[in-house]
N, C-alpha and C positions, 0 to 999 in steps of 0.2 A: 664521524660524518653526521651532519645535521639532516634530520628526516624532513622530507618535503611534505607539508601539510596542506590540505584543502579545507575550505570553510563552506558550509551550506546552512541556510536558515531551515531548510527541510531536506532530509535525506530519506529516500524511500525505495523500497523494493516491491514491485507489483508482480504477483505470481498468477499466471492465467493458463488454463488448459488449452491444448491445441490438438487438432486432428493430424496435421502434418505441418512442416515449417511455414507454409503459406496460409493455413486455414485455422483460425481460432475455433475453439470448441463451442463457445457460447455459454459454458458453465460458469459457476461462481468465480469471481476474481478476488484474490486476497491481496492485502497490502500491509506492510509493516513500515511505519514511518517514524523517524526521529524529528521532533519539532522543537523550535525554540533556539536553534543555532548549535552547531557542532563542528569541532575541529577533528579531522581524521586524516590518517596517512593516505597519500595518493595511491590509488589502486585497491584500497581496503574493501570497498563495497563488492567488487567482483571476486576478490579472494574469499570474502566471507560467504558469498553465495555459492561459490564452487565447493568450499569446505562443507557447507550445510547440505548441499546436494549429495556429496560423497557419503556423509554421515547418515543420510536418510536412504541410501541405496540407489540413488539415481546417478548413473555414471555417463549416460549418453541420452540421446533423444530430447535435447533441450536447445533453446535458442536464447541468447542473451543480447539485449539491446540496451545500451547505456547512453544516457544523455545528460548534459550539464547545461544549465541556463543561468547566466549571470546578467542582472540588470543594473546598470549604472545610470539611474535617472531619478534624481531626488533621493528618496530613501532607497539605497541600494539593497540588493538581495541576491541570493543564489539558491538554486534548487538542483539537486542531483537525483536522478531517478534511474533505476535499473529495472527493465521489464524482462521477466523471466518467463518464457513460454515453455511449458513442459508437456510432452506427449501425454495425453489423457491416460492411456493404459500404463505408462511408466510410473506415474505418480500415485495413482489409485489410493490405497490406504496410507501411503507414505506422506500424504499432504500434511497431516498433523505433525509428524516427526520433522519434516522440512521446516515448517513454521516455528516450531520450538527451537530447533538448532539455529535458525537464522536470527530469531529474536534474541537469543542468548548472545550471539556474536555482536549484534548491533548495540545491545545495551552496554557492552564493554567500553563503548566510546565515551560513556559518562562516568565520572568518578563515583564510587560507591556512595549511596545516600543523597546524591545530588539530583535535584529536580524530580522529587517523587511525585507521581501523578497517578491517581487511582482511576477515576472516571472523568470524562469530559462533561461539561455542563451540557444540557440538552440544546441550548442555543448554539454553542460552539460546535457540537457534533453535527447539527443540521447544516451549518455553514460549511464545515469541512466536507461533509458527505455530498452536498450539492455540487461543490467544486470538483470533487473526485469523479462523480457520475458524469458531469459535463466533459471532463478530460478523457475519461476512460472510454466513453461511448460516443464521443464527438457530437454531443447535443448542446443546444443553447441552455444555459442555466436559467434563463428567463421563462422557458416553457415548462420547467419542472415545478409542478404544483405539490406543495407539502401536504401530505395526507395523514402522517402519523409521526409522533416523536414520543418514545416511551423508554424509561430507564428501568432496568432490572439488574440489581447488583452494580457491577462495574461496567455493564454494557448498555449502550444507548442504541436503540433501534430507530432508524429514520426511514420513512417510506415516501417516495415521490411518484407522481404519475406525469408522464410526458403528455401535455395537452395536445400536442401536434400529432402524435402517433398512437397514443394509448398504451405504450409500454409502461410497465411498472418497474420501479427500482427499489429494492430493499437493501439498506446499508446497516450493518452492525458495526459499531465502533466501541472498542474496549481499551482502557488504559492498561499498559504493561508496566508502569512505574518508570522512573528515571527518564521522563520526557518522551516515552515511546508509546505509540498506539498501534493497534491491530485493527484492520478494517476488512470486512467481507462485503462484496457487492453481488447481489443476485438480480438478474434482469428477467422479467416475465413478459411474454408476448400477450397482446390484448386478446381477450376471449372473442371467438367468432360470433 
């Protein structure tokens, strides 16, 4: 039997803490993304997330929201994103284990040695980070003023300030090899 495969230019899992199923925690948001195009079995993303959750000891107190967006307009593209909201108290110290388990499962989608990627360039990281902040926090990318771009090893730190509200966003982007990146976004309220 032939396996049903999906294609996406970007495949990502966003992990965010929550207080309850309707209330985000406001803490750091993590994202693991495969960029540059990937073929994967239908349903793989949710299976990978559920397996990584079980491996890291989180068996309940989470919400999965999955969406796929396909654009057929000139240059066609597809993005699949799974947002995983996990009860803040349930994930605790297990956040690192969850990220490691999930990154390992997602990297399996690329053949060994293909698309090795250490660090993103600072300009690519700034563009990627701006877009993710805008999507994650529902702000206009145009009001995000770039304040800092710094590379340390394989990690690029990008900092923005929302000119309209004063909120600061710090984004850390790291290459995981094989076309995968790990991103963490922290949002800080303006000082009174």
